[in-house]
C-alpha positions in Angstrom: 231.5 198.3 6.9 230.0 200.6 9.8 226.0 202.3 9.7 228.6 205.1 10.4 230.6 205.2 7.8 228.2 204.8 5.0 226.2 207.7 6.2 229.4 209.6 6.4 231.1 208.0 2.9 227.8 208.9 1.7 227.8 212.4 3.0 231.1 213.3 1.7 230.0 211.9 -1.6 227.3 214.4 -1.8 228.5 217.4 -1.2 231.9 216.9 -3.1 229.7 215.4 -6.1 227.0 218.7 -5.5 229.8 221.4 -5.2 231.4 220.2 -8.1 228.1 220.8 -10.4 225.8 222.9 -8.8 227.5 225.5 -12.2 225.9 222.4 -14.8 222.9 222.2 -13.1 222.0 226.3 -13.1 223.3 226.5 -16.3 220.5 223.9 -17.3 217.8 225.3 -15.5 218.5 229.3 -16.6 218.5 226.4 -20.4 215.0 225.4 -19.8 212.9 228.5 -18.0 213.9 230.1 -21.2 210.9 229.0 -23.7 210.7 231.8 -25.5 214.5 231.5 -26.7 215.9 235.2 -26.5 217.9 234.9 -24.0 220.4 232.6 -24.1 221.3 230.8 -27.7 222.6 228.1 -26.4 225.7 226.3 -23.4 228.0 228.4 -23.6 226.1 231.9 -24.7 224.5 231.1 -21.1 227.4 230.2 -19.4 229.5 234.0 -20.6 225.8 235.4 -20.0 226.2 233.8 -16.5 229.5 234.6 -15.5 229.3 238.1 -17.0 226.1 239.4 -15.3 226.1 237.4 -12.3 229.8 235.6 -11.8 231.1 232.9 -10.4 229.5 232.9 -6.8 226.2 234.9 -7.3 225.4 233.6 -10.3 226.9 229.8 -11.4 226.6 228.9 -7.9 223.8 230.4 -6.5 222.5 228.2 -4.0 225.0 226.1 -4.3 225.0 224.9 0.3 221.6 224.5 -0.1 221.8 222.3 -2.8 225.0 220.5 -1.5 223.3 220.6 2.0 220.7 218.4 0.1 222.7 215.8 -1.8 224.7 215.1 0.6 221.6 213.3 3.5 220.3 212.4 0.1 223.0 209.9 -1.2 224.3 209.1 2.8 220.2 208.2 3.0 219.9 206.0 -0.3 224.0 204.6 0.4 224.2 204.0 4.4 220.1 201.7 3.8 220.9 199.9 -0.2 224.4 198.6 1.6 223.0 197.9 4.5 219.7 196.1 3.2 221.6 194.4 0.6 224.5 193.6 3.4 221.4 192.1 6.2 220.1 189.8 2.9 223.4 187.9 2.5 225.6 187.1 5.7 221.8 186.8 7.3 218.9 185.5 4.7 221.7 183.3 2.5 220.8 185.5 -0.2 223.5 185.3 -3.0 224.9 188.9 -4.6 223.7 188.4 -7.9 221.7 190.6 -10.1 219.1 191.0 -8.5 220.1 191.0 -5.6 220.3 195.0 -6.6 216.5 195.4 -6.3 
């Protein structure tokens, strides 16, 4: 696989993951910010309250655009650099594809 293909795969996988899991991140942040425990009684209550008060787009998917961008860029850089470096170690320097090669 070429380096541009690895970068593209990282962009797509990072963007997809962020788009799917942004609501869980919003829930986590809101629950952590409620240090007194007076706003939400638990996970399901937080989910229902945010959805009822703010809706899907402005509540659970708040900040999804920048989250997708961040995740896509980060994942593409990590995936491409890791896989390309490992491939170079194996093909040009004779390293074996074993446990230690993954570090």
